[in-house]
All heavy atoms as a GROMACS GRO file, in nm:
protein
  552
    1MET      N    1  12.534  -2.310   0.802
    1MET     CA    2  12.618  -2.198   0.841
    1MET      C    3  12.707  -2.246   0.955
    1MET      O    4  12.661  -2.308   1.050
    1MET     CB    5  12.530  -2.081   0.884
    1MET     CG    6  12.602  -1.958   0.934
    1MET     SD    7  12.708  -1.871   0.818
    1MET     CE    8  12.601  -1.837   0.682
    2GLU      N    9  12.829  -2.214   0.943
    2GLU     CA   10  12.925  -2.248   1.046
    2GLU      C   11  12.897  -2.168   1.174
    2GLU      O   12  12.857  -2.051   1.165
    2GLU     CB   13  13.066  -2.216   0.993
    2GLU     CG   14  13.178  -2.271   1.075
    2GLU     CD   15  13.312  -2.246   1.009
    2GLU    OE1   16  13.316  -2.244   0.884
    2GLU    OE2   17  13.410  -2.226   1.082
    3ALA      N   18  12.914  -2.229   1.288
    3ALA     CA   19  12.888  -2.161   1.417
    3ALA      C   20  13.002  -2.066   1.448
    3ALA      O   21  13.084  -2.087   1.536
    3ALA     CB   22  12.871  -2.264   1.528
    4ASP      N   23  13.006  -1.957   1.375
    4ASP     CA   24  13.110  -1.856   1.391
    4ASP      C   25  13.043  -1.719   1.380
    4ASP      O   26  12.984  -1.685   1.277
    4ASP     CB   27  13.215  -1.874   1.279
    4ASP     CG   28  13.328  -1.772   1.286
    4ASP    OD1   29  13.312  -1.665   1.350
    4ASP    OD2   30  13.435  -1.800   1.229
    5SER      N   31  13.053  -1.640   1.485
    5SER     CA   32  12.982  -1.510   1.487
    5SER      C   33  13.035  -1.413   1.381
    5SER      O   34  12.968  -1.315   1.348
    5SER     CB   35  12.992  -1.446   1.626
    5SER     OG   36  13.127  -1.422   1.661
    6ASN      N   37  13.152  -1.437   1.327
    6ASN     CA   38  13.203  -1.353   1.219
    6ASN      C   39  13.143  -1.391   1.084
    6ASN      O   40  13.143  -1.311   0.992
    6ASN     CB   41  13.355  -1.361   1.212
    6ASN     CG   42  13.421  -1.297   1.332
    6ASN    OD1   43  13.384  -1.189   1.374
    6ASN    ND2   44  13.518  -1.366   1.389
    7LEU      N   45  13.092  -1.514   1.074
    7LEU     CA   46  13.033  -1.562   0.949
    7LEU      C   47  12.881  -1.557   0.952
    7LEU      O   48  12.817  -1.532   0.850
    7LEU     CB   49  13.080  -1.703   0.918
    7LEU     CG   50  13.230  -1.723   0.900
    7LEU    CD1   51  13.262  -1.870   0.884
    7LEU    CD2   52  13.278  -1.644   0.779
    8ALA      N   53  12.823  -1.584   1.068
    8ALA     CA   54  12.678  -1.594   1.079
    8ALA      C   55  12.616  -1.455   1.101
    8ALA      O   56  12.562  -1.424   1.206
    8ALA     CB   57  12.640  -1.687   1.193
    9THR      N   58  12.626  -1.372   1.000
    9THR     CA   59  12.569  -1.237   1.006
    9THR      C   60  12.433  -1.238   0.937
    9THR      O   61  12.403  -1.328   0.857
    9THR     CB   62  12.662  -1.135   0.938
    9THR    OG1   63  12.677  -1.174   0.802
    9THR    CG2   64  12.797  -1.130   1.008
   10PHE      N   65  12.351  -1.138   0.964
   10PHE     CA   66  12.217  -1.134   0.905
   10PHE      C   67  12.216  -1.146   0.753
   10PHE      O   68  12.136  -1.222   0.697
   10PHE     CB   69  12.141  -1.009   0.950
   10PHE     CG   70  12.093  -1.016   1.091
   10PHE    CD1   71  12.153  -0.942   1.191
   10PHE    CD2   72  11.987  -1.099   1.126
   10PHE    CE1   73  12.107  -0.951   1.323
   10PHE    CE2   74  11.942  -1.109   1.256
   10PHE     CZ   75  12.002  -1.033   1.355
   11PRO      N   76  12.301  -1.074   0.680
   11PRO     CA   77  12.297  -1.086   0.534
   11PRO      C   78  12.337  -1.226   0.483
   11PRO      O   79  12.305  -1.262   0.372
   11PRO     CB   80  12.397  -0.982   0.485
   11PRO     CG   81  12.414  -0.887   0.598
   11PRO     CD   82  12.391  -0.967   0.723
   12SER      N   83  12.408  -1.303   0.564
   12SER     CA   84  12.456  -1.434   0.522
   12SER      C   85  12.355  -1.545   0.546
   12SER      O   86  12.374  -1.657   0.500
   12SER     CB   87  12.586  -1.469   0.596
   12SER     OG   88  12.685  -1.373   0.570
   13VAL      N   89  12.251  -1.516   0.620
   13VAL     CA   90  12.154  -1.619   0.657
   13VAL      C   91  12.029  -1.607   0.572
   13VAL      O   92  11.976  -1.499   0.551
   13VAL     CB   93  12.117  -1.606   0.807
   13VAL    CG1   94  12.011  -1.706   0.845
   13VAL    CG2   95  12.241  -1.625   0.894
   14SER      N   96  11.982  -1.720   0.522
   14SER     CA   97  11.857  -1.722   0.445
   14SER      C   98  11.743  -1.760   0.538
   14SER      O   99  11.751  -1.861   0.609
   14SER     CB  100  11.866  -1.824   0.332
   14SER     OG  101  11.738  -1.838   0.272
   15CYS      N  102  11.639  -1.682   0.537
   15CYS     CA  103  11.518  -1.712   0.615
   15CYS      C  104  11.407  -1.761   0.524
   15CYS      O  105  11.293  -1.773   0.565
   15CYS     CB  106  11.471  -1.587   0.690
   15CYS     SG  107  11.583  -1.533   0.818
   16SER      N  108  11.439  -1.790   0.399
   16SER     CA  109  11.335  -1.829   0.304
   16SER      C  110  11.274  -1.963   0.341
   16SER      O  111  11.334  -2.045   0.410
   16SER     CB  112  11.393  -1.834   0.162
   16SER     OG  113  11.489  -1.935   0.152
   17SER      N  114  11.153  -1.980   0.295
   17SER     CA  115  11.078  -2.102   0.324
   17SER      C  116  10.978  -2.122   0.211
   17SER      O  117  10.966  -2.038   0.121
   17SER     CB  118  11.005  -2.086   0.458
   17SER     OG  119  10.940  -2.206   0.493
   18THR      N  120  10.907  -2.233   0.212
   18THR     CA  121  10.803  -2.256   0.114
   18THR      C  122  10.672  -2.288   0.185
   18THR      O  123  10.670  -2.329   0.301
   18THR     CB  124  10.838  -2.373   0.019
   18THR    OG1  125  10.857  -2.490   0.095
   18THR    CG2  126  10.962  -2.342  -0.062
   19ALA      N  127  10.563  -2.268   0.115
   19ALA     CA  128  10.430  -2.297   0.169
   19ALA      C  129  10.347  -2.359   0.058
   19ALA      O  130  10.386  -2.360  -0.059
   19ALA     CB  131  10.364  -2.169   0.220
   20GLY      N  132  10.232  -2.410   0.094
   20GLY     CA  133  10.143  -2.475  -0.002
   20GLY      C  134  10.159  -2.625   0.004
   20GLY      O  135  10.258  -2.677   0.056
   21SER      N  136  10.062  -2.695  -0.050
   21SER     CA  137  10.062  -2.842  -0.041
   21SER      C  138  10.180  -2.904  -0.113
   21SER      O  139  10.228  -3.009  -0.074
   21SER     CB  140   9.931  -2.898  -0.097
   21SER     OG  141   9.917  -2.863  -0.233
   22ASN      N  142  10.231  -2.838  -0.216
   22ASN     CA  143  10.347  -2.892  -0.288
   22ASN      C  144  10.472  -2.803  -0.271
   22ASN      O  145  10.569  -2.822  -0.343
   22ASN     CB  146  10.314  -2.911  -0.436
   22ASN     CG  147  10.279  -2.781  -0.507
   22ASN    OD1  148  10.276  -2.675  -0.445
   22ASN    ND2  149  10.253  -2.789  -0.634
   23GLY      N  150  10.465  -2.706  -0.182
   23GLY     CA  151  10.580  -2.618  -0.156
   23GLY      C  152  10.608  -2.522  -0.269
   23GLY      O  153  10.721  -2.474  -0.284
   24SER      N  154  10.507  -2.491  -0.350
   24SER     CA  155  10.530  -2.408  -0.468
   24SER      C  156  10.529  -2.258  -0.439
   24SER      O  157  10.562  -2.178  -0.525
   24SER     CB  158  10.424  -2.439  -0.574
   24SER     OG  159  10.295  -2.408  -0.526
   25ILE      N  160  10.490  -2.218  -0.318
   25ILE     CA  161  10.488  -2.077  -0.283
   25ILE      C  162  10.616  -2.045  -0.207
   25ILE      O  163  10.637  -2.095  -0.096
   25ILE     CB  164  10.364  -2.042  -0.198
   25ILE    CG1  165  10.236  -2.078  -0.272
   25ILE    CG2  166  10.367  -1.895  -0.159
   25ILE    CD1  167  10.111  -2.069  -0.188
   26LEU      N  168  10.702  -1.963  -0.267
   26LEU     CA  169  10.828  -1.926  -0.205
   26LEU      C  170  10.809  -1.804  -0.117
   26LEU      O  171  10.754  -1.703  -0.162
   26LEU     CB  172  10.935  -1.897  -0.310
   26LEU     CG  173  11.069  -1.850  -0.258
   26LEU    CD1  174  11.136  -1.957  -0.173
   26LEU    CD2  175  11.160  -1.809  -0.372
   27LEU      N  176  10.851  -1.813   0.007
   27LEU     CA  177  10.845  -1.699   0.100
   27LEU      C  178  10.987  -1.654   0.127
   27LEU      O  179  11.073  -1.733   0.167
   27LEU     CB  180  10.779  -1.741   0.231
   27LEU     CG  181  10.637  -1.795   0.222
   27LEU    CD1  182  10.592  -1.849   0.358
   27LEU    CD2  183  10.544  -1.687   0.174
   28ASP      N  184  11.014  -1.526   0.104
   28ASP     CA  185  11.146  -1.472   0.139
   28ASP      C  186  11.167  -1.471   0.289
   28ASP      O  187  11.278  -1.486   0.338
   28ASP     CB  188  11.162  -1.330   0.085
   28ASP     CG  189  11.171  -1.327  -0.067
   28ASP    OD1  190  11.212  -1.429  -0.126
   28ASP    OD2  191  11.135  -1.223  -0.125
   29PHE      N  192  11.058  -1.453   0.360
   29PHE     CA  193  11.061  -1.448   0.507
   29PHE      C  194  10.935  -1.518   0.556
   29PHE      O  195  10.825  -1.481   0.513
   29PHE     CB  196  11.065  -1.302   0.551
   29PHE     CG  197  11.097  -1.283   0.696
   29PHE    CD1  198  11.220  -1.316   0.747
   29PHE    CD2  199  11.003  -1.231   0.783
   29PHE    CE1  200  11.250  -1.298   0.880
   29PHE    CE2  201  11.031  -1.211   0.917
   29PHE     CZ  202  11.157  -1.246   0.964
   30PRO      N  203  10.945  -1.620   0.639
   30PRO     CA  204  10.828  -1.701   0.677
   30PRO      C  205  10.733  -1.631   0.774
   30PRO      O  206  10.725  -1.664   0.891
   30PRO     CB  207  10.890  -1.827   0.738
   30PRO     CG  208  11.022  -1.780   0.792
   30PRO     CD  209  11.067  -1.671   0.698
   31VAL      N  210  10.661  -1.533   0.721
   31VAL     CA  211  10.566  -1.457   0.801
   31VAL      C  212  10.433  -1.458   0.726
   31VAL      O  213  10.430  -1.447   0.604
   31VAL     CB  214  10.613  -1.310   0.819
   31VAL    CG1  215  10.506  -1.226   0.885
   31VAL    CG2  216  10.740  -1.305   0.901
   32ILE      N  217  10.324  -1.473   0.799
   32ILE     CA  218  10.192  -1.468   0.741
   32ILE      C  219  10.113  -1.363   0.816
   32ILE      O  220  10.115  -1.359   0.939
   32ILE     CB  221  10.122  -1.605   0.752
   32ILE    CG1  222  10.202  -1.711   0.676
   32ILE    CG2  223   9.980  -1.598   0.699
   32ILE    CD1  224  10.152  -1.851   0.693
   33SER      N  225  10.046  -1.274   0.742
   33SER     CA  226   9.970  -1.168   0.807
   33SER      C  227   9.849  -1.225   0.880
   33SER      O  228   9.805  -1.336   0.852
   33SER     CB  229   9.921  -1.067   0.704
   33SER     OG  230   9.812  -1.120   0.632
   34GLY      N  231   9.795  -1.148   0.970
   34GLY     CA  232   9.669  -1.186   1.032
   34GLY      C  233   9.556  -1.177   0.932
   34GLY      O  234   9.566  -1.105   0.833
   35ALA      N  235   9.451  -1.253   0.952
   35ALA     CA  236   9.340  -1.255   0.857
   35ALA      C  237   9.266  -1.123   0.857
   35ALA      O  238   9.244  -1.063   0.961
   35ALA     CB  239   9.244  -1.368   0.893
   36LEU      N  240   9.232  -1.080   0.736
   36LEU     CA  241   9.147  -0.961   0.720
   36LEU      C  242   9.004  -1.011   0.710
   36LEU      O  243   8.970  -1.087   0.621
   36LEU     CB  244   9.185  -0.885   0.593
   36LEU     CG  245   9.326  -0.828   0.589
   36LEU    CD1  246   9.352  -0.763   0.454
   36LEU    CD2  247   9.346  -0.726   0.699
   37GLY      N  248   8.920  -0.967   0.797
   37GLY     CA  249   8.782  -1.018   0.802
   37GLY      C  250   8.683  -0.924   0.738
   37GLY      O  251   8.716  -0.839   0.657
   38SER      N  252   8.559  -0.939   0.776
   38SER     CA  253   8.447  -0.862   0.718
   38SER      C  254   8.433  -0.728   0.786
   38SER      O  255   8.335  -0.702   0.855
   38SER     CB  256   8.319  -0.943   0.735
   38SER     OG  257   8.335  -1.069   0.678
   39THR      N  258   8.527  -0.639   0.764
   39THR     CA  259   8.525  -0.508   0.827
   39THR      C  260   8.558  -0.401   0.722
   39THR      O  261   8.610  -0.430   0.616
   39THR     CB  262   8.629  -0.497   0.941
   39THR    OG1  263   8.761  -0.508   0.881
   39THR    CG2  264   8.610  -0.606   1.044
   40ASP      N  265   8.528  -0.277   0.755
   40ASP     CA  266   8.568  -0.167   0.667
   40ASP      C  267   8.719  -0.155   0.656
   40ASP      O  268   8.771  -0.116   0.553
   40ASP     CB  269   8.509  -0.036   0.715
   40ASP     CG  270   8.365  -0.015   0.670
   40ASP    OD1  271   8.324  -0.081   0.572
   40ASP    OD2  272   8.294   0.066   0.731
   41ILE      N  273   8.790  -0.192   0.763
   41ILE     CA  274   8.937  -0.186   0.757
   41ILE      C  275   8.986  -0.280   0.647
   41ILE      O  276   9.071  -0.244   0.567
   41ILE     CB  277   8.999  -0.224   0.893
   41ILE    CG1  278   8.965  -0.116   0.995
   41ILE    CG2  279   9.149  -0.245   0.882
   41ILE    CD1  280   9.000  -0.149   1.138
   42ALA      N  281   8.931  -0.400   0.640
   42ALA     CA  282   8.969  -0.494   0.535
   42ALA      C  283   8.927  -0.442   0.399
   42ALA      O  284   9.003  -0.445   0.302
   42ALA     CB  285   8.906  -0.630   0.563
   43ARG      N  286   8.804  -0.394   0.388
   43ARG     CA  287   8.752  -0.346   0.258
   43ARG      C  288   8.839  -0.233   0.204
   43ARG      O  289   8.873  -0.230   0.086
   43ARG     CB  290   8.608  -0.298   0.274
   43ARG     CG  291   8.549  -0.245   0.144
   43ARG     CD  292   8.410  -0.189   0.164
   43ARG     NE  293   8.405  -0.079   0.258
   43ARG     CZ  294   8.439   0.047   0.231
   43ARG    NH1  295   8.480   0.081   0.112
   43ARG    NH2  296   8.430   0.142   0.323
   44ILE      N  297   8.878  -0.142   0.289
   44ILE     CA  298   8.954  -0.024   0.246
   44ILE      C  299   9.101  -0.056   0.220
   44ILE      O  300   9.161   0.001   0.128
   44ILE     CB  301   8.939   0.088   0.351
   44ILE    CG1  302   8.795   0.136   0.357
   44ILE    CG2  303   9.035   0.203   0.324
   44ILE    CD1  304   8.764   0.223   0.478
   45ASN      N  305   9.157  -0.150   0.294
   45ASN     CA  306   9.304  -0.169   0.289
   45ASN      C  307   9.352  -0.299   0.230
   45ASN      O  308   9.473  -0.318   0.220
   45ASN     CB  309   9.359  -0.156   0.432
   45ASN     CG  310   9.335  -0.020   0.489
   45ASN    OD1  311   9.385   0.080   0.436
   45ASN    ND2  312   9.260  -0.013   0.597
   46TRP      N  313   9.265  -0.390   0.189
   46TRP     CA  314   9.314  -0.521   0.151
   46TRP      C  315   9.406  -0.519   0.030
   46TRP      O  316   9.503  -0.594   0.023
   46TRP     CB  317   9.200  -0.622   0.135
   46TRP     CG  318   9.116  -0.610   0.011
   46TRP    CD1  319   9.004  -0.534  -0.004
   46TRP    CD2  320   9.135  -0.678  -0.112
   46TRP    NE1  321   8.953  -0.549  -0.130
   46TRP    CE2  322   9.031  -0.639  -0.199
   46TRP    CE3  323   9.229  -0.768  -0.159
   46TRP    CZ2  324   9.019  -0.686  -0.328
   46TRP    CZ3  325   9.216  -0.814  -0.290
   46TRP    CH2  326   9.112  -0.774  -0.371
   47GLU      N  327   9.383  -0.432  -0.068
   47GLU     CA  328   9.472  -0.426  -0.184
   47GLU      C  329   9.612  -0.377  -0.143
   47GLU      O  330   9.712  -0.428  -0.191
   47GLU     CB  331   9.414  -0.337  -0.292
   47GLU     CG  332   9.295  -0.397  -0.362
   47GLU     CD  333   9.245  -0.310  -0.476
   47GLU    OE1  334   9.315  -0.215  -0.517
   47GLU    OE2  335   9.133  -0.337  -0.524
   48ASP      N  336   9.618  -0.279  -0.055
   48ASP     CA  337   9.747  -0.228  -0.009
   48ASP      C  338   9.821  -0.331   0.074
   48ASP      O  339   9.943  -0.347   0.062
   48ASP     CB  340   9.727  -0.100   0.073
   48ASP     CG  341   9.664   0.011  -0.010
   48ASP    OD1  342   9.700   0.022  -0.128
   48ASP    OD2  343   9.580   0.085   0.044
   49VAL      N  344   9.747  -0.403   0.160
   49VAL     CA  345   9.809  -0.508   0.240
   49VAL      C  346   9.863  -0.619   0.149
   49VAL      O  347   9.975  -0.668   0.166
   49VAL     CB  348   9.710  -0.566   0.344
   49VAL    CG1  349   9.765  -0.689   0.413
   49VAL    CG2  350   9.674  -0.459   0.447
   50ALA      N  351   9.785  -0.657   0.047
   50ALA     CA  352   9.828  -0.761  -0.046
   50ALA      C  353   9.952  -0.717  -0.125
   50ALA      O  354  10.045  -0.795  -0.144
   50ALA     CB  355   9.715  -0.797  -0.142
   51ALA      N  356   9.955  -0.592  -0.168
   51ALA     CA  357  10.071  -0.541  -0.242
   51ALA      C  358  10.194  -0.538  -0.151
   51ALA      O  359  10.304  -0.580  -0.193
   51ALA     CB  360  10.043  -0.400  -0.296
   52GLY      N  361  10.179  -0.492  -0.029
   52GLY     CA  362  10.291  -0.491   0.065
   52GLY      C  363  10.342  -0.630   0.095
   52GLY      O  364  10.463  -0.654   0.104
   53ALA      N  365  10.250  -0.724   0.109
   53ALA     CA  366  10.290  -0.864   0.133
   53ALA      C  367  10.366  -0.919   0.014
   53ALA      O  368  10.468  -0.986   0.030
   53ALA     CB  369  10.167  -0.948   0.163
   54ALA      N  370  10.319  -0.890  -0.107
   54ALA     CA  371  10.386  -0.940  -0.227
   54ALA      C  372  10.527  -0.882  -0.238
   54ALA      O  373  10.623  -0.954  -0.269
   54ALA     CB  374  10.303  -0.905  -0.350
   55ILE      N  375  10.541  -0.754  -0.212
   55ILE     CA  376  10.674  -0.691  -0.218
   55ILE      C  377  10.768  -0.748  -0.112
   55ILE      O  378  10.885  -0.767  -0.135
   55ILE     CB  379  10.660  -0.538  -0.200
   55ILE    CG1  380  10.592  -0.478  -0.322
   55ILE    CG2  381  10.795  -0.472  -0.174
   55ILE    CD1  382  10.548  -0.334  -0.304
   56SER      N  383  10.710  -0.780   0.005
   56SER     CA  384  10.790  -0.830   0.117
   56SER      C  385  10.817  -0.978   0.110
   56SER      O  386  10.898  -1.032   0.184
   56SER     CB  387  10.719  -0.799   0.249
   56SER     OG  388  10.697  -0.662   0.261
   57GLY      N  389  10.743  -1.050   0.025
   57GLY     CA  390  10.762  -1.194   0.013
   57GLY      C  391  10.696  -1.272   0.124
   57GLY      O  392  10.747  -1.376   0.166
   58ILE      N  393  10.584  -1.222   0.176
   58ILE     CA  394  10.510  -1.294   0.281
   58ILE      C  395  10.369  -1.322   0.232
   58ILE      O  396  10.328  -1.272   0.128
   58ILE     CB  397  10.506  -1.214   0.414
   58ILE    CG1  398  10.422  -1.087   0.400
   58ILE    CG2  399  10.647  -1.179   0.461
   58ILE    CD1  400  10.391  -1.018   0.532
   59LEU      N  401  10.296  -1.404   0.306
   59LEU     CA  402  10.158  -1.435   0.272
   59LEU      C  403  10.063  -1.342   0.345
   59LEU      O  404  10.090  -1.300   0.457
   59LEU     CB  405  10.123  -1.578   0.312
   59LEU     CG  406  10.188  -1.690   0.233
   59LEU    CD1  407  10.147  -1.825   0.291
   59LEU    CD2  408  10.147  -1.682   0.088
   60VAL      N  409   9.952  -1.313   0.282
   60VAL     CA  410   9.846  -1.238   0.348
   60VAL      C  411   9.724  -1.330   0.354
   60VAL      O  412   9.693  -1.400   0.258
   60VAL     CB  413   9.814  -1.105   0.274
   60VAL    CG1  414   9.763  -1.129   0.136
   60VAL    CG2  415   9.715  -1.022   0.352
   61VAL      N  416   9.659  -1.333   0.467
   61VAL     CA  417   9.542  -1.419   0.486
   61VAL      C  418   9.418  -1.332   0.470
   61VAL      O  419   9.403  -1.230   0.538
   61VAL     CB  420   9.543  -1.485   0.625
   61VAL    CG1  421   9.419  -1.571   0.646
   61VAL    CG2  422   9.670  -1.567   0.644
   62ILE      N  423   9.331  -1.372   0.379
   62ILE     CA  424   9.208  -1.299   0.353
   62ILE      C  425   9.092  -1.376   0.413
   62ILE      O  426   9.078  -1.495   0.387
   62ILE     CB  427   9.183  -1.282   0.201
   62ILE    CG1  428   9.302  -1.213   0.134
   62ILE    CG2  429   9.054  -1.206   0.176
   62ILE    CD1  430   9.324  -1.071   0.174
   63GLY      N  431   9.011  -1.310   0.492
   63GLY     CA  432   8.893  -1.374   0.552
   63GLY      C  433   8.791  -1.411   0.445
   63GLY      O  434   8.793  -1.359   0.334
   64GLU      N  435   8.699  -1.499   0.480
   64GLU     CA  436   8.606  -1.553   0.383
   64GLU      C  437   8.510  -1.450   0.323
   64GLU      O  438   8.457  -1.470   0.216
   64GLU     CB  439   8.524  -1.668   0.444
   64GLU     CG  440   8.420  -1.624   0.545
   64GLU     CD  441   8.473  -1.587   0.683
   64GLU    OE1  442   8.592  -1.612   0.710
   64GLU    OE2  443   8.396  -1.532   0.762
   65ASN      N  444   8.491  -1.337   0.386
   65ASN     CA  445   8.392  -1.242   0.337
   65ASN      C  446   8.453  -1.109   0.296
   65ASN      O  447   8.381  -1.015   0.267
   65ASN     CB  448   8.284  -1.219   0.445
   65ASN     CG  449   8.162  -1.152   0.384
   65ASN    OD1  450   8.126  -1.176   0.271
   65ASN    ND2  451   8.097  -1.066   0.461
   66VAL      N  452   8.584  -1.099   0.290
   66VAL     CA  453   8.645  -0.970   0.256
   66VAL      C  454   8.608  -0.929   0.114
   66VAL      O  455   8.586  -0.812   0.084
   66VAL     CB  456   8.797  -0.969   0.277
   66VAL    CG1  457   8.869  -1.052   0.174
   66VAL    CG2  458   8.851  -0.826   0.280
   67CYS      N  459   8.596  -1.025   0.023
   67CYS     CA  460   8.556  -0.990  -0.114
   67CYS      C  461   8.414  -0.938  -0.120
   67CYS      O  462   8.381  -0.853  -0.201
   67CYS     CB  463   8.573  -1.111  -0.206
   67CYS     SG  464   8.746  -1.159  -0.224
   68GLY      N  465   8.328  -0.990  -0.033
   68GLY     CA  466   8.191  -0.941  -0.025
   68GLY      C  467   8.182  -0.801   0.028
   68GLY      O  468   8.083  -0.730   0.007
   69MET      N  469   8.284  -0.756   0.097
   69MET     CA  470   8.287  -0.620   0.150
   69MET      C  471   8.332  -0.519   0.043
   69MET      O  472   8.321  -0.401   0.063
   69MET     CB  473   8.384  -0.612   0.270
   69MET     CG  474   8.341  -0.692   0.390
   69MET     SD  475   8.189  -0.630   0.463
   69MET     CE  476   8.242  -0.471   0.524
   70ASP      N  477   8.385  -0.568  -0.070
   70ASP     CA  478   8.432  -0.480  -0.175
   70ASP      C  479   8.337  -0.487  -0.293
   70ASP      O  480   8.341  -0.582  -0.372
   70ASP     CB  481   8.574  -0.522  -0.219
   70ASP     CG  482   8.634  -0.427  -0.322
   70ASP    OD1  483   8.562  -0.339  -0.372
   70ASP    OD2  484   8.753  -0.443  -0.350
   71PRO      N  485   8.247  -0.389  -0.308
   71PRO     CA  486   8.147  -0.394  -0.416
   71PRO      C  487   8.210  -0.386  -0.555
   71PRO      O  488   8.143  -0.416  -0.653
   71PRO     CB  489   8.057  -0.275  -0.387
   71PRO     CG  490   8.139  -0.183  -0.304
   71PRO     CD  491   8.236  -0.269  -0.228
   72GLN      N  492   8.334  -0.348  -0.567
   72GLN     CA  493   8.401  -0.337  -0.697
   72GLN      C  494   8.485  -0.459  -0.730
   72GLN      O  495   8.555  -0.462  -0.830
   72GLN     CB  496   8.485  -0.212  -0.705
   72GLN     CG  497   8.402  -0.085  -0.694
   72GLN     CD  498   8.487   0.041  -0.695
   72GLN    OE1  499   8.608   0.035  -0.690
   72GLN    NE2  500   8.422   0.154  -0.704
   73ALA      N  501   8.481  -0.562  -0.643
   73ALA     CA  502   8.559  -0.683  -0.667
   73ALA      C  503   8.511  -0.750  -0.796
   73ALA      O  504   8.391  -0.752  -0.825
   73ALA     CB  505   8.547  -0.780  -0.550
   74GLU      N  506   8.605  -0.800  -0.874
   74GLU     CA  507   8.574  -0.871  -0.998
   74GLU      C  508   8.622  -1.013  -0.986
   74GLU      O  509   8.734  -1.039  -0.943
   74GLU     CB  510   8.643  -0.803  -1.118
   74GLU     CG  511   8.587  -0.665  -1.146
   74GLU     CD  512   8.652  -0.604  -1.272
   74GLU    OE1  513   8.704  -0.682  -1.354
   74GLU    OE2  514   8.648  -0.481  -1.282
   75PHE      N  515   8.538  -1.106  -1.028
   75PHE     CA  516   8.573  -1.248  -1.024
   75PHE      C  517   8.565  -1.303  -1.166
   75PHE      O  518   8.465  -1.287  -1.234
   75PHE     CB  519   8.476  -1.323  -0.931
   75PHE     CG  520   8.475  -1.269  -0.792
   75PHE    CD1  521   8.381  -1.174  -0.754
   75PHE    CD2  522   8.571  -1.307  -0.701
   75PHE    CE1  523   8.379  -1.121  -0.628
   75PHE    CE2  524   8.571  -1.253  -0.572
   75PHE     CZ  525   8.475  -1.162  -0.535
   76LYS      N  526   8.672  -1.369  -1.209
   76LYS     CA  527   8.678  -1.427  -1.343
   76LYS      C  528   8.731  -1.568  -1.332
   76LYS      O  529   8.825  -1.594  -1.258
   76LYS     CB  530   8.768  -1.344  -1.434
   76LYS     CG  531   8.718  -1.202  -1.456
   76LYS     CD  532   8.813  -1.122  -1.540
   76LYS     CE  533   8.761  -0.978  -1.554
   76LYS     NZ  534   8.853  -0.894  -1.628
   77ASN      N  535   8.672  -1.658  -1.407
   77ASN     CA  536   8.715  -1.797  -1.408
   77ASN      C  537   8.718  -1.860  -1.270
   77ASN      O  538   8.808  -1.933  -1.234
   77ASN     CB  539   8.852  -1.811  -1.475
   77ASN     CG  540   8.850  -1.764  -1.619
   77ASN    OD1  541   8.753  -1.785  -1.689
   77ASN    ND2  542   8.957  -1.699  -1.662
   78GLY      N  543   8.620  -1.826  -1.188
   78GLY     CA  544   8.608  -1.888  -1.056
   78GLY      C  545   8.694  -1.828  -0.949
   78GLY      O  546   8.699  -1.875  -0.837
   79SER      N  547   8.766  -1.722  -0.979
   79SER     CA  548   8.848  -1.660  -0.873
   79SER      C  549   8.843  -1.510  -0.881
   79SER      O  550   8.787  -1.451  -0.968
   79SER     CB  551   8.992  -1.709  -0.881
   79SER     OG  552   9.042  -1.702  -1.011
   0.00000   0.00000   0.00000
């Protein structure tokens, strides 16, 4: 972007980035949520947080036991 305040406006700038070992995860905005841990807050809200993150193009970090907090979680093919 040219160093010109008339050109360098928010809609003209890309904040996209990639993540992952091979850069295959495209982020529209390079933000990662805080980890959701082994709490009722995580158990109750993790699906909504994940959906919001997906819509926003950011990553959500899930703590190691959040799935254990959701008795209705389903795991297939190792995930």
